[in-house]
Steps between C-alpha positions, in 0.01 A plus 500: 500500500200615702484183705226616735264594214561167327432309820182701548390408146552133580293532815230732363245221449525401866304813590191327363547157657241347730547556872551122518782498244865450592704814436862517393574672828391177676774296330744313724816334376695229682807722474462875487617664180469835327227483238558657157236681292290183484247430777596184696237261359562627146871442562425147623336420165823590319704284737264208441476503121870565440607202711609187311253297706213687331612367160474144631122538532499434123587134547320412821184292508164656573298173501604277210863389489499227236383733226643619168212735415621862489153632582498342846569736790835518668574677826592822314151528351341433838681778686411747225134398517505541877664840466245629248207361698626647827577839346152512350343441841750732666435787261124467544542509879761782497775284650875517441560339161879508538483285812247271333718451193813434705328228704329347197814476285709351781246280678597171330878547484543217751328243278696187416518324164187288437274741689317374806612143432864608519418697814365184668811304397735762643291524818551127550877541470500796743306300758735202484830688461455827689199442724343807342240542226478657156232727358544728201363810676751467785783414260414815305551717807815305588632552147467878514628523859790254493603431139490850352579855601160621384406642843131508407252675724337305780160567340606318181668214686192458718280495189711215361483307827122540534393464136387137526251473214412143587286635785176672402316727744187709472673791676868603500588745776854626566675471835750773585853383585829647610826392338567283805157333476553428131842345567358288781230361269754430227746323730224280643365411154848421368509209744130412473348636178147404609506793741487738205157364403358704788689820420322811370667763279595819681361723223176522305712483185634164618142382544422604142793298367396198706153477343643602160728196516186284499338702221821482299512121488148364550360572153826489307572149632163393360589640158835316509332174602248532215777565246680185619180293494502441876142626541214640290340835571164331553656298785489809723186472718213726395460629855845657457471626143160659564670734747860539380478411131689224321793679333804660661384841379156459655632355824757776550256777412232369736731461800686828448183708472348321799806577713506865396130548571527337843830660606474864394587734790538202735804402712480146362460307174174311469300286260125449504392173658370374165827561313711371789312169511523461122873576504552250782317234299700584188828465688381160626406402144842601370674300770305181432509523120825685421757537777483140624596384151763758403757221535438126482615288794788364291607852405478620859700204632766543230543870571492449876775238483696725266476793740627288789783371282624844400457627857743236629731542200540875550532467876789259440653747253502774766639271767778390262569856377429396142528846348433358153146409608211703363394597851825699521499635145132587469410585859759533776737708289236774491414507871621747762772413755236537772277238336791261439622530858171492687295247300519125556605280209161330500316831476727610215395194299132564578537860380676387183226251411220743588633755253528258208280532193317193374740437211808542719359262759403234246847521349653431843297185556539356150669162490764627261601765752491257793716247317759771442544529877471131579768371262 
């Protein structure tokens, strides 16, 4: 096999990338390894989509948990929308689409069951039990670094850590980092996740994914809410729709084209002031009319109590060496000796819960299941 020629074919398109793009030659892995014919970021994509954790996106909440409608978005749909959006922007700006796709497809791997509500519940447990915090972006990095042998590039891991789509900015500008600087940021944010709110991606591709995360959910969440009768399209303020449009298609198209026009041949990603303000208002509208009501107070309290119950149940199972427990069968049995030896029992339970799908989690907190253990 003419390995050199094949590698050159893989890398041929990089000759035409922007001077601000991240090249394959820039890739840094946590542990050095010999690359095969695939460029490193392209290889990362394969490692991401072939992992069992990627399949679990299919049954993880995007916004609406208590929902039987098959047309409502799940986390799997969201990451694909983010990937397509980001690759569209990246191709127009001559950036590295392989790096963009790898970050986009992996950016939400740390999400808990029940979406951001589940994240808040698990954060509360971490604060009381471990004196740390929980955020899905940091858990995503932790997952790939500590729970798998994926050995993803630092550029992809950094993109996951800094993807926070809940924060909207007019300009996204990368900040160069060494491997040591990345690890320092991660270790600090693992204890105090709020620190990551101030982090900037180290690549322009990471910046593209960060704004694409917003574009990927902002309009689609509106469509889901309309389908479920939570809002009506005419509820969206005219000052927003006059600029962005009122459908997901219009909103995405407007923002994407605005970003491309304002970012071409620039070392940053930028929106026009008009579009930025409208997007900021739309995000505020979504929060006040959709996200605040994704779960009722009774639902939130029930799930929160259930999560605390199973946390203590599985912690007791580990302490009592109950190898018949699901935490052994479905989680610990598949972990490396290094993880089992160097991870506290409390953190193991947190990691187990964080990786659960919605259906698996709900099954654990059902009364029928609880009674089985109590009697």
